[in-house]
N, C-alpha and C positions, 0 to 999 in steps of 0.2 A: 685829090690832093691829100698827101699825108704829112702831118706836122709833128709826129711822135713815133713811138715804136710801131713796127709793122705787124703787130699781133693780129689785128682784125683782118688785114689783107691776107695774111697767110692762112688764117682760119677759113676765110671765104674760099680760098683756093683748094683747101683740103676737102671741103664739103661740095664744092662746085668747080671742078677743074677747068671748065670753060669760062670762068669768071672774066679773065682778061679779054676774052674774045668779044665781050659786050662793052668794053671800054675803048674810047678813042685813044687815050693815053693815060699814064699815071705819072704824077710829078711828086717827088719825095724830097723832104728836107732831112738829110741824114748822111752819115759817113764822112770819112776824110781820107785823102791819099797823101796829105802833107802833114808830117808830124808837127811842124811849127804851128800850123793853124790849130791843130788839136791842143797843143800846149796852152794856148791862150784861154781856153775855156775848160778843158777836160783834164786837169792835173790829176784828179782822183782816179782816172781810168788808165793811168800808165801801168804797163806790165814790163818787168825786166826779165830777159832771158839771155843767158850767156853774155851779160854785160851790154846788151843792146836794148835800147828803149823803144817801145812801140806804143801806139795810142789808138783808142777807139772813140768814136763820137757817141755822145750821150743817148740819142734816140735809138740808134742801132744796138748799142751795148745793152740796153734794157731787155731786148729779146733777140739774141744773136741767132737762134734757130729760125725764127720767123724771118729775120733779115736774110739769112742764107736761102730760104725757100723762095722769097720774092725776087731777090737779085739774080739767083741762078736759074730761075724758072725758064723753061723753054717756051718762049712765046714770041710772036712777031709784033705784039702790041708795043708801041713806043713807050719806053720808060726813061724819064728825065730825072737826074739826081742833082740836087743842089746841096753839095757837101760843105764842110767848114772851109774848104779851099776858096769858094766864092763868098760864103756868108761872112767871112772875116775881112772882106776887102773894103768895107765901108762902115762908117760909124754914125749912129744917131746922136746928135750933139745938142747942147743947150740952145743953140741958135734955131734948130728945128723945132724944139719945144716952144720957144717964144712965138714962133709963127702960129702954132696951134692955139696957144694961150690967148693970142690977140683976137681970136674969133669968139665973139660973145654969143655963143649958142650952146645949148645943153650938151650935145654930143661931143663937140671939141673940148669943152671944159671938163667933161667926164674923162675923156682920153688923156688930157693933159695931166690930170690928177695922178693917174697911174703911171704915166711916163716919168713923172718926177720920182716916183718910187724906184723905177728901174735905173734912172740916172744915179740916184744915191746908192743903190745896191751895187752897181758896177764900179763904183770908185775903188773897191778892193781888188778888182780884176784889171781894169782898164781906165786910164785917166782920160777924161774929156768926153766920155759917152759910152754907148753900148752897141753891140752888134745886133741889127734887126733881123735875126736868123729867119724866122718863119715867113716874113714878108717877101722873101725871095721867090717863094712858090707862086703866089697869086700874081706878082709882078712879072714873072716869067710868062704867065698866060697872057698878060696884057701886051708885053713887048719882048718876045724872045730874042729879037735881034740885038738886044743890049749885051748879050753874053757870048763869050767864047766857050766852045765845048769840044770834047773829044768823044768819039764813039769807041767804047771799051767793053770788053767782056771781063767781068769781075768775078773773083772768088771771094768767099766770105768764110773766115775761120770761126769756129765755135769753141775750140780748145787748142792750145792753151791761152790764146788771146781772143776773147769773145768779140766778134763783129769787126775784127781787123780785116780791111779790104786789101786785096792785091790784084794786079792786072794779069789776066790769063794770057799766056802766049798762044796765039792762034784763036780760032773761033769756037763758039759753042754751037753744036748742030741744032738745026731747026729753031733758031733763036735770033732775034735782033739784038744788037749791042745796047748797052746802057749809054744814053747821051749824058755825059758827065760834064757839068759846067765848071770851068776852072777859073774864069776871070771875066772882067768886063772887056768889051772890045777896045775901049780907050777911055781916057779920063772924062770925056764928055758923056759917055754912056753912064759912068758912075754918078755924075751930077744929075743926069736925067732920071736915074733910078730914084735918087733921094727926092727929086721934085715930084715924081709920080707918087711916092710913098706919102709925103707930107700933104700934097694937094688932095689926096683921097681921105685924109683924116680931118679936114676942115670943112 
Protein backbone atom coordinates (compact mmCIF):
# COMPACT_ATOMS: atom_id res chain seq x y z
CA UNK A 1 0.00 0.00 0.00
CA UNK A 2 1.37 3.42 -0.91
CA UNK A 3 -0.05 6.56 0.73
CA UNK A 4 2.46 9.12 -0.48
CA UNK A 5 5.03 9.74 -3.23
CA UNK A 6 6.31 6.61 -5.00
CA UNK A 7 10.00 7.34 -4.33
CA UNK A 8 10.64 4.23 -2.24
CA UNK A 9 8.86 1.93 -4.71
CA UNK A 10 10.80 3.31 -7.69
CA UNK A 11 14.06 3.04 -5.74
CA UNK A 12 13.36 -0.61 -4.98
CA UNK A 13 12.67 -1.26 -8.68
CA UNK A 14 15.96 0.34 -9.72
CA UNK A 15 17.98 -1.84 -7.35
CA UNK A 16 15.85 -4.97 -7.70
CA UNK A 17 13.94 -5.07 -11.02
CA UNK A 18 12.14 -8.27 -10.00
CA UNK A 19 10.61 -6.47 -7.00
CA UNK A 20 7.06 -6.46 -8.35
CA UNK A 21 7.29 -10.21 -9.03
CA UNK A 22 7.38 -10.76 -5.26
CA UNK A 23 4.19 -8.78 -4.66
CA UNK A 24 0.62 -10.00 -5.08
CA UNK A 25 -0.54 -6.48 -5.88
CA UNK A 26 0.22 -2.83 -5.19
CA UNK A 27 -2.49 -0.32 -4.27
CA UNK A 28 -1.70 3.38 -4.59
CA UNK A 29 -3.37 6.57 -3.40
CA UNK A 30 -2.39 9.13 -6.00
CA UNK A 31 -3.09 10.77 -9.32
CA UNK A 32 -6.17 12.19 -10.97
CA UNK A 33 -7.79 11.95 -14.37
CA UNK A 34 -10.47 14.50 -13.50
CA UNK A 35 -9.43 18.18 -13.32
CA UNK A 36 -12.46 19.04 -11.17
CA UNK A 37 -11.40 16.54 -8.49
CA UNK A 38 -7.90 17.97 -8.51
CA UNK A 39 -9.18 21.51 -8.10
CA UNK A 40 -10.81 20.68 -4.78
CA UNK A 41 -7.50 19.95 -3.10
CA UNK A 42 -4.65 20.81 -5.39
CA UNK A 43 -5.02 24.43 -6.43
CA UNK A 44 -1.29 25.03 -5.96
CA UNK A 45 -0.42 22.34 -8.50
CA UNK A 46 -2.17 23.96 -11.45
CA UNK A 47 -0.07 24.56 -14.55
CA UNK A 48 -1.22 26.73 -17.47
CA UNK A 49 -0.11 26.02 -21.01
CA UNK A 50 -1.64 27.69 -24.06
CA UNK A 51 -4.52 28.93 -21.89
CA UNK A 52 -5.43 25.36 -20.92
CA UNK A 53 -5.38 24.40 -17.24
CA UNK A 54 -4.05 21.03 -16.09
CA UNK A 55 -3.65 19.54 -12.64
CA UNK A 56 -1.49 17.01 -10.84
CA UNK A 57 -2.27 15.26 -7.56
CA UNK A 58 -0.07 16.01 -4.52
CA UNK A 59 1.49 12.57 -3.90
CA UNK A 60 2.49 11.97 -7.51
CA UNK A 61 3.56 15.61 -8.02
CA UNK A 62 6.16 15.29 -5.26
CA UNK A 63 8.22 12.81 -7.31
CA UNK A 64 7.01 12.70 -10.92
CA UNK A 65 10.01 10.63 -12.09
CA UNK A 66 9.27 7.90 -9.55
CA UNK A 67 5.59 8.08 -10.50
CA UNK A 68 6.46 7.57 -14.17
CA UNK A 69 8.70 4.59 -13.39
CA UNK A 70 6.09 2.82 -11.28
CA UNK A 71 3.01 3.58 -13.42
CA UNK A 72 4.69 2.78 -16.75
CA UNK A 73 6.72 -0.21 -15.51
CA UNK A 74 6.24 -3.33 -17.60
CA UNK A 75 4.86 -5.87 -15.16
CA UNK A 76 1.99 -8.30 -14.87
CA UNK A 77 1.67 -7.59 -11.14
CA UNK A 78 -1.77 -6.00 -10.51
CA UNK A 79 -1.61 -2.29 -9.71
CA UNK A 80 -4.69 -0.55 -8.33
CA UNK A 81 -4.88 3.22 -8.25
CA UNK A 82 -7.16 5.22 -5.98
CA UNK A 83 -6.95 8.70 -7.47
CA UNK A 84 -8.70 11.91 -6.51
CA UNK A 85 -11.50 10.83 -8.86
CA UNK A 86 -12.72 8.33 -6.23
CA UNK A 87 -11.20 9.90 -3.10
CA UNK A 88 -13.32 13.07 -3.50
CA UNK A 89 -16.57 11.11 -3.73
CA UNK A 90 -17.32 11.01 0.00
CA UNK A 91 -16.81 13.27 2.99
CA UNK A 92 -15.99 12.60 6.63
CA UNK A 93 -18.42 14.81 8.61
CA UNK A 94 -19.14 15.89 12.18
CA UNK A 95 -21.74 13.13 12.48
CA UNK A 96 -19.00 10.54 11.93
CA UNK A 97 -16.79 12.26 14.51
CA UNK A 98 -19.61 12.17 17.08
CA UNK A 99 -19.88 8.39 16.75
CA UNK A 100 -16.17 8.03 17.48
CA UNK A 101 -16.28 10.54 20.35
CA UNK A 102 -19.13 8.60 21.97
CA UNK A 103 -16.86 5.59 22.59
CA UNK A 104 -15.17 6.08 25.95
CA UNK A 105 -11.94 4.25 25.20
CA UNK A 106 -8.40 5.64 24.86
CA UNK A 107 -7.84 4.91 21.16
CA UNK A 108 -11.15 6.32 19.83
CA UNK A 109 -10.69 9.38 22.03
CA UNK A 110 -7.16 9.88 20.68
CA UNK A 111 -8.41 9.53 17.09
CA UNK A 112 -11.31 11.93 17.73
CA UNK A 113 -8.92 14.60 19.02
CA UNK A 114 -7.02 14.69 15.73
CA UNK A 115 -10.10 14.32 13.56
CA UNK A 116 -11.34 17.59 15.10
CA UNK A 117 -8.16 19.23 13.87
CA UNK A 118 -8.79 17.98 10.32
CA UNK A 119 -12.40 19.13 10.35
CA UNK A 120 -11.30 22.61 11.41
CA UNK A 121 -8.44 22.71 8.90
CA UNK A 122 -10.68 21.73 6.00
CA UNK A 123 -13.14 24.54 6.61
CA UNK A 124 -11.00 26.64 4.26
CA UNK A 125 -11.30 24.02 1.49
CA UNK A 126 -14.62 22.29 1.96
CA UNK A 127 -17.70 23.02 4.03
CA UNK A 128 -19.03 20.20 6.16
CA UNK A 129 -16.08 17.85 6.41
CA UNK A 130 -12.94 16.52 4.72
CA UNK A 131 -12.05 13.86 2.17
CA UNK A 132 -10.67 10.67 3.80
CA UNK A 133 -8.10 10.13 1.02
CA UNK A 134 -5.70 7.50 2.33
CA UNK A 135 -8.42 5.34 3.88
CA UNK A 136 -9.54 4.29 0.40
CA UNK A 137 -6.48 2.06 0.06
CA UNK A 138 -7.03 -0.27 3.06
CA UNK A 139 -10.80 -0.28 2.54
CA UNK A 140 -10.26 -1.40 -1.05
CA UNK A 141 -8.39 -4.39 0.38
CA UNK A 142 -11.30 -5.13 2.72
CA UNK A 143 -14.05 -4.78 0.11
CA UNK A 144 -12.99 -4.09 -3.49
CA UNK A 145 -16.51 -4.73 -4.78
CA UNK A 146 -17.57 -1.30 -3.48
CA UNK A 147 -15.78 0.42 -6.35
CA UNK A 148 -16.15 0.95 -10.08
CA UNK A 149 -12.91 0.72 -11.99
CA UNK A 150 -11.45 0.81 -15.48
CA UNK A 151 -8.39 -1.03 -16.75
CA UNK A 152 -6.13 1.62 -18.26
CA UNK A 153 -2.62 1.99 -19.61
CA UNK A 154 -1.42 5.36 -18.35
CA UNK A 155 1.34 7.76 -19.35
CA UNK A 156 2.96 10.10 -16.83
CA UNK A 157 4.41 13.48 -17.78
CA UNK A 158 7.48 14.80 -16.01
CA UNK A 159 7.71 18.04 -18.02
CA UNK A 160 6.17 20.54 -18.47
CA UNK A 161 3.37 19.28 -16.17
CA UNK A 162 4.90 17.07 -13.46
CA UNK A 163 2.91 13.87 -12.83
CA UNK A 164 0.03 14.72 -15.15
CA UNK A 165 -1.67 11.45 -16.14
CA UNK A 166 -3.04 10.65 -19.58
CA UNK A 167 -4.58 7.51 -21.01
CA UNK A 168 -2.42 5.64 -23.51
CA UNK A 169 -4.17 4.70 -26.73
CA UNK A 170 -3.58 0.99 -27.10
CA UNK A 171 -1.66 -1.39 -24.85
CA UNK A 172 1.77 -1.42 -23.25
CA UNK A 173 3.71 -4.55 -24.21
CA UNK A 174 4.39 -7.16 -21.51
CA UNK A 175 2.35 -5.27 -18.96
CA UNK A 176 -0.97 -5.47 -17.17
CA UNK A 177 -3.08 -2.28 -17.15
CA UNK A 178 -3.62 -0.13 -14.09
CA UNK A 179 -6.95 -0.80 -12.38
CA UNK A 180 -8.09 2.80 -11.92
CA UNK A 181 -10.97 3.25 -9.49
CA UNK A 182 -13.33 5.96 -10.66
CA UNK A 183 -16.40 5.85 -8.40
CA UNK A 184 -18.53 3.81 -6.03
CA UNK A 185 -20.76 1.22 -7.65
CA UNK A 186 -23.83 2.95 -6.15
CA UNK A 187 -24.97 5.15 -3.24
CA UNK A 188 -25.24 2.17 -0.89
CA UNK A 189 -21.59 1.34 -1.53
CA UNK A 190 -20.65 4.89 -0.50
CA UNK A 191 -22.61 4.50 2.74
CA UNK A 192 -21.00 1.11 3.39
CA UNK A 193 -17.56 2.62 2.82
CA UNK A 194 -18.15 5.20 5.55
CA UNK A 195 -19.55 2.54 7.88
CA UNK A 196 -16.43 0.40 7.41
CA UNK A 197 -14.24 3.44 8.04
CA UNK A 198 -15.98 4.62 11.21
CA UNK A 199 -16.54 1.15 12.69
CA UNK A 200 -12.83 0.43 12.39
CA UNK A 201 -11.98 3.59 14.37
CA UNK A 202 -14.12 2.79 17.41
